[in-house]
C-alpha positions as CSV (number, residue, x, y, z in Angstrom):
1,X,27.2,1.7,-26.4
2,X,25.4,-1.6,-26.9
3,X,26.6,-2.7,-23.4
4,X,23.9,-0.4,-22.0
5,X,21.4,-3.0,-23.1
6,X,22.6,-5.4,-20.4
7,X,21.0,-3.8,-17.3
8,X,17.8,-3.2,-19.3
9,X,17.6,-6.8,-20.4
10,X,18.2,-8.1,-16.9
11,X,15.6,-5.8,-15.4
12,X,13.0,-6.5,-18.1
13,X,13.6,-10.3,-17.8
14,X,12.9,-10.1,-14.1
15,X,9.7,-8.2,-14.7
16,X,8.5,-10.7,-17.2
17,X,9.0,-13.5,-14.8
18,X,6.9,-11.6,-12.2
19,X,4.2,-10.8,-14.8
20,X,4.0,-14.6,-15.6
21,X,3.4,-15.2,-11.9
22,X,0.5,-12.7,-11.9
23,X,-1.1,-14.2,-15.0
24,X,-1.0,-17.6,-13.4
25,X,-2.7,-16.4,-10.3
26,X,-6.5,-16.5,-10.4
27,X,-8.1,-13.2,-9.6
28,X,-10.9,-15.0,-7.8
29,X,-8.6,-16.5,-5.2
30,X,-8.8,-15.3,-1.7
31,X,-8.2,-16.8,1.7
32,X,-9.3,-20.4,1.8
33,X,-10.6,-22.3,-1.2
34,X,-13.9,-20.7,-1.9
35,X,-16.4,-18.0,-1.1
36,X,-15.5,-15.7,-3.9
37,X,-17.1,-14.7,-7.2
38,X,-15.1,-14.0,-10.3
39,X,-15.3,-10.3,-9.5
40,X,-13.7,-10.9,-6.2
41,X,-16.8,-10.4,-4.1
42,X,-17.7,-12.3,-0.9
43,X,-20.4,-14.8,-1.4
44,X,-22.7,-16.5,1.1
45,X,-21.2,-19.8,2.3
46,X,-22.9,-22.7,4.0
47,X,-20.9,-22.0,7.1
48,X,-19.4,-18.9,8.7
49,X,-15.7,-18.9,9.8
50,X,-14.9,-17.1,13.0
51,X,-14.1,-13.5,12.3
52,X,-11.6,-11.6,14.4
53,X,-12.2,-8.3,16.0
54,X,-10.4,-5.7,13.9
55,X,-9.4,-2.1,14.6
56,X,-9.1,0.4,11.7
57,X,-6.5,3.0,12.5
58,X,-6.3,6.3,10.5
59,X,-4.0,9.2,11.3
60,X,-5.3,12.5,10.1
61,X,-3.7,15.9,10.0
62,X,-5.5,18.9,8.4
63,X,-7.7,16.5,6.4
64,X,-11.1,18.3,6.7
65,X,-11.6,18.3,3.0
66,X,-10.9,14.6,2.2
67,X,-11.8,12.9,5.5
68,X,-15.6,13.0,5.2
69,X,-15.6,10.6,2.2
70,X,-13.4,8.1,4.2
71,X,-15.6,8.3,7.3
72,X,-18.7,7.7,5.3
73,X,-17.2,4.6,3.6
74,X,-15.9,3.2,6.9
75,X,-19.4,3.6,8.5
76,X,-20.9,1.4,5.7
77,X,-18.6,-1.6,6.2
78,X,-20.3,-5.0,5.8
79,X,-18.8,-6.4,9.1
80,X,-20.4,-7.2,12.5
81,X,-20.4,-3.8,14.3
82,X,-19.4,-5.5,17.6
83,X,-16.2,-6.8,15.9
84,X,-15.2,-3.6,14.2
85,X,-13.5,-0.6,15.9
86,X,-12.6,2.6,14.0
87,X,-10.0,4.9,15.5
88,X,-9.2,8.3,14.0
89,X,-6.1,9.8,15.5
90,X,-5.9,13.6,15.2
91,X,-2.3,14.4,14.5
92,X,-2.1,18.0,15.8
93,X,-4.4,19.4,13.1
94,X,-4.6,23.1,12.6
95,X,-8.0,23.0,10.8
96,X,-11.4,21.6,11.6
97,X,-10.4,17.9,11.3
98,X,-11.2,16.9,14.9
99,X,-14.4,18.9,14.9
100,X,-15.5,17.2,11.7
101,X,-14.8,13.8,13.1
102,X,-16.6,14.5,16.4
103,X,-19.7,15.8,14.5
104,X,-19.7,12.7,12.3
105,X,-19.5,10.4,15.3
106,X,-22.4,12.2,17.0
107,X,-24.5,11.9,13.9
108,X,-24.0,8.2,13.6
109,X,-24.8,6.9,17.0
110,X,-26.5,3.7,15.9
111,X,-26.0,0.1,17.1
112,X,-25.9,-1.0,13.4
113,X,-22.9,1.3,12.7
114,X,-19.4,0.3,13.7
115,X,-18.0,2.0,16.8
116,X,-15.9,5.1,15.9
117,X,-13.8,7.2,18.2
118,X,-11.5,10.1,18.0
119,X,-8.2,10.3,19.9
120,X,-5.5,12.9,20.0
121,X,-1.8,12.2,19.2
122,X,0.2,13.5,22.2
123,X,3.4,13.2,20.2
124,X,4.4,14.7,16.8
125,X,4.3,13.1,13.4
126,X,2.1,10.5,11.5
127,X,4.3,7.6,12.5
128,X,3.8,8.3,16.2
129,X,0.1,8.9,15.6
130,X,-0.4,5.5,14.0
131,X,1.5,3.8,16.8
132,X,-0.5,5.6,19.5
133,X,-3.7,4.5,17.7
134,X,-2.5,0.9,17.6
135,X,-1.6,1.0,21.3
136,X,-5.1,2.1,22.1
137,X,-6.8,-0.4,19.8
138,X,-8.7,-3.4,21.2
139,X,-8.7,-5.5,18.0
140,X,-6.6,-8.6,17.4
141,X,-6.0,-7.3,13.8
142,X,-5.1,-3.8,12.8
143,X,-6.1,-2.4,9.4
144,X,-4.6,0.9,8.2
145,X,-5.5,3.4,5.5
146,X,-5.0,7.1,4.8
147,X,-7.4,10.0,5.4
148,X,-7.6,10.8,1.7
149,X,-8.7,7.3,0.7
150,X,-12.1,5.7,0.3
151,X,-12.9,2.0,0.7
152,X,-15.8,-0.3,-0.4
153,X,-18.3,-2.0,1.9
154,X,-16.4,-5.3,1.8
155,X,-13.0,-3.9,2.6
156,X,-12.8,-4.7,6.3
157,X,-14.2,-8.2,5.7
158,X,-11.7,-8.8,3.0
159,X,-8.8,-8.2,5.3
160,X,-10.4,-10.0,8.3
161,X,-11.0,-13.2,6.3
162,X,-7.3,-13.8,6.1
163,X,-7.1,-14.0,9.9
164,X,-10.1,-16.3,10.4
165,X,-9.7,-19.5,12.3
166,X,-10.8,-22.8,10.8
167,X,-13.7,-22.9,13.3
168,X,-17.1,-23.1,11.5
169,X,-20.5,-22.1,12.6
170,X,-23.6,-23.8,11.2
171,X,-25.4,-21.6,8.7
172,X,-28.7,-21.7,10.6
173,X,-27.0,-20.8,13.9
174,X,-25.2,-17.9,12.3
175,X,-28.3,-16.7,10.5
176,X,-30.3,-16.6,13.7
177,X,-27.7,-14.9,15.8
178,X,-24.1,-13.7,15.8
179,X,-23.5,-15.4,19.1
180,X,-21.8,-18.4,17.5
181,X,-19.4,-16.2,15.6
182,X,-18.7,-14.0,18.6
183,X,-18.1,-17.0,20.8
184,X,-15.7,-18.5,18.3
185,X,-13.7,-15.4,18.2
186,X,-12.6,-16.0,21.8
187,X,-10.9,-19.1,20.6
188,X,-8.6,-17.3,18.2
189,X,-5.1,-18.6,18.6
190,X,-2.3,-16.8,16.8
191,X,0.7,-19.0,16.9
192,X,3.7,-17.4,15.2
193,X,4.9,-20.5,13.5
194,X,3.0,-23.4,11.9
195,X,-0.2,-21.5,11.4
196,X,-2.1,-20.5,8.3
197,X,-2.8,-17.1,9.9
198,X,-0.5,-14.5,8.2
199,X,1.4,-11.7,10.0
200,X,0.6,-9.1,7.4
201,X,-1.8,-8.8,4.5
202,X,-1.1,-6.2,1.7
203,X,-3.9,-5.0,-0.6
204,X,-4.2,-2.7,-3.6
205,X,-4.3,1.0,-3.6
206,X,-5.9,2.4,-6.7
207,X,-5.4,6.0,-7.9
208,X,-8.4,7.8,-9.4
209,X,-7.4,9.1,-12.8
210,X,-8.3,12.7,-13.6
211,X,-7.7,14.9,-16.5
212,X,-4.2,15.8,-17.5
213,X,-1.0,14.0,-18.5
214,X,0.6,14.0,-15.1
215,X,-2.4,12.4,-13.6
216,X,-2.1,9.5,-16.1
217,X,1.6,9.4,-15.5
218,X,1.0,8.9,-11.8
219,X,-1.6,6.2,-12.4
220,X,0.8,4.3,-14.7
221,X,3.6,4.4,-12.2
222,X,1.3,3.5,-9.3
223,X,-0.2,0.6,-11.2
224,X,3.3,-0.7,-11.8
225,X,4.1,-0.5,-8.1
226,X,0.9,-2.3,-7.2
227,X,1.6,-5.1,-9.7
228,X,5.1,-5.5,-8.4
229,X,3.9,-5.6,-4.8
230,X,1.5,-8.4,-5.6
231,X,4.0,-10.4,-7.7
232,X,6.8,-10.2,-5.2
233,X,4.5,-11.4,-2.4
234,X,3.5,-14.4,-4.6
235,X,7.2,-15.0,-5.1
236,X,7.7,-15.1,-1.4
237,X,10.0,-12.0,-1.4
238,X,7.8,-8.9,-0.9
239,X,9.7,-5.7,-1.8
240,X,7.2,-3.0,-1.0
241,X,3.9,-2.2,0.8
242,X,1.6,0.8,1.3
243,X,0.1,1.8,4.7
244,X,-2.8,3.2,2.8
245,X,-4.1,-0.4,2.5
246,X,-2.6,-3.1,4.7
247,X,-3.4,-5.1,7.8
248,X,-1.4,-7.0,10.4
249,X,-1.8,-8.7,13.7
250,X,-1.5,-6.3,16.6
251,X,0.8,-8.6,18.5
252,X,3.2,-8.7,15.5
253,X,3.3,-4.9,15.4
254,X,3.9,-4.5,19.1
255,X,6.7,-7.1,18.9
256,X,8.5,-5.1,16.2
257,X,7.5,-1.6,17.2
258,X,11.1,-0.9,18.3
259,X,12.4,-1.6,14.8
260,X,10.2,1.0,13.0
261,X,12.7,3.9,13.1
262,X,10.9,6.5,15.0
263,X,13.8,8.9,14.2
264,X,12.4,9.0,10.6
265,X,9.2,10.8,9.7
266,X,7.8,8.0,7.5
267,X,8.4,4.5,6.3
268,X,6.9,2.5,9.2
269,X,5.1,0.3,6.7
270,X,8.2,-0.8,5.0
271,X,10.2,-1.1,8.2
272,X,7.4,-3.4,9.6
273,X,7.5,-5.5,6.4
274,X,11.2,-5.9,6.7
275,X,11.0,-6.8,10.4
276,X,8.3,-9.4,9.7
277,X,10.4,-11.0,6.9
278,X,13.5,-11.1,9.0
279,X,11.5,-12.9,11.7
280,X,10.3,-15.5,9.2
281,X,6.8,-14.2,9.2
282,X,4.1,-14.8,6.6
283,X,3.0,-12.0,4.3
284,X,0.0,-12.4,1.9
285,X,-1.6,-10.3,-0.8
286,X,-5.3,-9.8,-1.3
287,X,-5.9,-8.8,-4.9
288,X,-9.7,-8.9,-4.8
289,X,-11.6,-5.8,-5.8
290,X,-13.4,-5.7,-2.5
291,X,-10.0,-5.3,-0.8
292,X,-8.9,-2.2,-2.7
293,X,-8.7,1.3,-1.4
294,X,-9.0,4.3,-3.7
295,X,-7.0,7.5,-3.4
296,X,-6.6,10.7,-5.4
297,X,-3.4,11.0,-7.4
298,X,-1.1,14.0,-7.8
299,X,-2.2,16.2,-10.8
300,X,0.9,18.3,-11.3
301,X,4.5,17.3,-12.1
302,X,5.8,19.2,-9.0
303,X,3.3,17.5,-6.7
304,X,4.2,14.1,-8.1
305,X,7.9,14.6,-7.8
306,X,7.6,15.8,-4.2
307,X,5.4,12.8,-3.2
308,X,7.6,10.2,-4.9
309,X,10.8,11.8,-3.5
310,X,9.3,11.5,0.0
311,X,8.5,7.9,-0.6
312,X,12.0,7.1,-2.1
313,X,13.9,8.9,0.7
314,X,13.3,5.9,3.1
315,X,14.9,3.5,0.6
316,X,18.3,4.6,1.9
317,X,17.4,3.1,5.3
318,X,16.0,-0.2,4.1
319,X,18.1,-3.4,4.4
320,X,16.0,-6.1,2.8
321,X,17.9,-8.0,0.1
322,X,14.9,-8.3,-2.3
323,X,14.0,-4.6,-2.0
324,X,17.6,-3.5,-2.5
325,X,18.1,-5.8,-5.5
326,X,15.0,-4.5,-7.2
327,X,16.0,-0.9,-6.4
328,X,19.5,-1.4,-7.9
329,X,18.1,-3.1,-11.0
330,X,15.6,-0.3,-11.5
331,X,18.2,2.4,-11.1
332,X,20.6,0.7,-13.5
333,X,17.9,0.2,-16.1
334,X,16.7,3.8,-16.0
335,X,20.2,5.2,-15.9
336,X,21.1,3.2,-19.0
337,X,18.0,4.3,-20.8
338,X,18.6,8.0,-19.9
339,X,22.2,7.8,-21.0
340,X,21.3,6.2,-24.3
341,X,18.6,8.9,-24.9
342,X,21.0,11.7,-24.2
343,X,23.6,10.1,-26.5
344,X,21.0,9.9,-29.3
345,X,20.1,13.5,-28.9
346,X,23.8,14.4,-29.2
347,X,24.5,12.1,-32.2
348,X,21.9,10.3,-34.4
349,X,24.2,7.3,-34.7
350,X,23.2,6.3,-31.1
351,X,19.5,6.4,-32.0
352,X,19.3,2.6,-32.7
353,X,20.8,1.8,-29.2
354,X,18.3,4.2,-27.5
355,X,15.3,2.8,-29.5
356,X,16.3,-0.8,-28.6
357,X,16.6,0.0,-24.9
358,X,13.3,1.7,-24.8
359,X,11.6,-1.1,-26.7
360,X,13.0,-3.8,-24.4
361,X,12.0,-1.8,-21.3
362,X,8.5,-0.9,-22.6
363,X,7.3,-4.5,-23.1
364,X,7.2,-5.7,-19.5
365,X,6.1,-2.2,-18.3
366,X,3.1,-2.4,-20.6
367,X,2.2,-5.9,-19.6
368,X,2.3,-5.2,-15.9
369,X,0.6,-1.8,-16.0
370,X,-2.2,-2.8,-18.5
371,X,-2.9,-6.0,-16.5
372,X,-3.2,-4.1,-13.2
373,X,-5.4,-1.3,-14.7
374,X,-7.6,-3.9,-16.3
375,X,-8.2,-5.6,-13.0
376,X,-9.4,-2.3,-11.6
377,X,-11.8,-1.6,-14.4
378,X,-9.5,0.9,-16.3
379,X,-7.7,0.8,-19.6
380,X,-4.3,1.8,-20.7
381,X,-4.3,4.9,-22.8
382,X,-1.7,4.4,-25.6
383,X,-0.4,7.9,-26.3
384,X,0.0,9.0,-22.7
385,X,1.7,5.7,-21.9
386,X,4.2,6.1,-24.7
387,X,5.0,9.6,-23.6
388,X,5.3,8.4,-20.0
389,X,7.8,5.7,-21.1
390,X,10.0,8.2,-22.9
391,X,10.0,10.6,-19.9
392,X,10.2,8.0,-17.1
393,X,14.0,7.4,-17.0
394,X,14.7,11.1,-16.6
395,X,11.9,11.4,-14.1
396,X,13.4,8.5,-12.1
397,X,16.8,10.1,-12.0
398,X,15.3,13.4,-10.7
399,X,13.3,11.6,-8.0
400,X,16.4,9.7,-6.9
401,X,18.4,13.0,-6.6
402,X,15.5,14.7,-4.7
403,X,15.2,11.7,-2.4
404,X,18.9,11.7,-1.7
405,X,18.7,15.4,-0.8
406,X,15.7,14.8,1.5
407,X,17.5,11.9,3.2
408,X,20.5,14.1,3.8
409,X,18.3,16.8,5.3
410,X,16.7,14.2,7.6
411,X,20.2,13.1,8.7
412,X,21.3,16.6,9.5
413,X,18.1,17.2,11.5
414,X,18.7,14.1,13.6
415,X,22.2,15.5,14.4
416,X,20.6,18.7,15.5
417,X,21.6,20.9,12.6
418,X,19.1,23.0,10.7
419,X,18.8,22.6,7.0
420,X,19.8,24.7,5.2
421,X,22.2,26.3,7.8
422,X,21.0,29.7,9.0
423,X,22.6,32.8,7.7
424,X,25.1,34.4,10.0
C-alpha cells in the first residue's frame, strides 16, 4: 500500500511551495511602496493619493441578531463620508431585519457618518440581492461582506487604496480640505489593460474561535483556506475567494454579470473570480490586519458539515484549471489517507503506511495554519490540531459526498423536479 504515499507527497510538496511564497512575502506590504506599519495599519503620508468612491453592499436575510454589530462597525469607518456608500439589501426577511436597519439609519443621521441606505430585493436569493445592490450602487469600487461579519475602522480604506490613482495631493492642501482628494477622484481612469489598478482584491476572513473542539476544527480549516487563497494569488493563479471580504471594480462586475450562474443559489464570488481570470484581469490579495473581516464559526459538527457542503457544491460547476487541480490533489490526498487509516484499523501491518501518510500531510498543514493564525493574533492549539488532522480525511470525504448530493438536488430543481420526489 506504499503507493498511497504518492498523492500525499505531491499534495504536500505543492503546499510547501505555497508556504515558502507566504514566508517570503512581507506582512507590511500593501498597495504601493509605503504607508504601512509592521502591524499593517495605515500611516500618515506626506501626500494623499486620490481615493475612489466605494459602495459597500451587504445582503441580509433574517439577520436581526447579527446585523447590529456589522452596522456599527461600518458606521465607524475611517474613510471620507462623501466617498463611502453603504447599501443593505433586505433579501425577503421574515424577521425584524429591515426594521432594525431603518432604525439604525435614523439614529445615525450625521454628516460625519457614511451614508447608509436600505433597499429591498425584488427577486429571490442572496445572489440576486447582491447583484441588485451593485446595480443601485454609485461607487466605482464595490466592497462586499456578510451580515454576520464585523470589520475594523480601516477596512474600507484598506480596500480602496488598491484602486487609488497615482495622483497626489499636497499634505497641506489635503489637511485643510478634502476638496483636492474629491476633485482628483473625478480623474479616475480604469483602463482594463496596462494599469496598476486591479480588477479584484481579496482579503482575509477570520473566524472567531469559541469553546469546543468543532469550533477549533473550523478555525483550523478556515485558516488553511485563507492561507491558500493568499498564496495562490501571490502565485498568479488564485483558486478561491470569499464574498465575505472582497472588492472589485463595478464596471468589471457588470461586464461579467452574465457569467455568474444565476441558476445556482450561490457561488457568484468564485464565478466572478474565474471570469476575471479568463479575461486576463488582475487579482490582488490584501493580507493586512486592517483589511480583515471577522465572522463567527460553526460550533457543532452538523452545522460545520452543512456549511462546508454548501460551499463545496459549487465546485462541480467551476472550470478554472488551478481550482480544479487543487481540488483533485486535495481529494486524492485525503482519499489516500482515509484508505490507509481504514486499512490500519483492519490490520496492524498497515499502521506504518498510515502513520507515514499522516506525518507527510501534517507538516505543510501545520505550517500554513500556524502561520495564518499567528498573523491574526491567535496560536495553534496542539492537541485539537492533532485530533483534527486525524479526523480530517474522513470529514473531507463526507463533505464531498454531501456536496455531490446537494449539487444533484440543485440540478433536479433546475429541471423542474422536486427533491425528493413527492409520494404518490
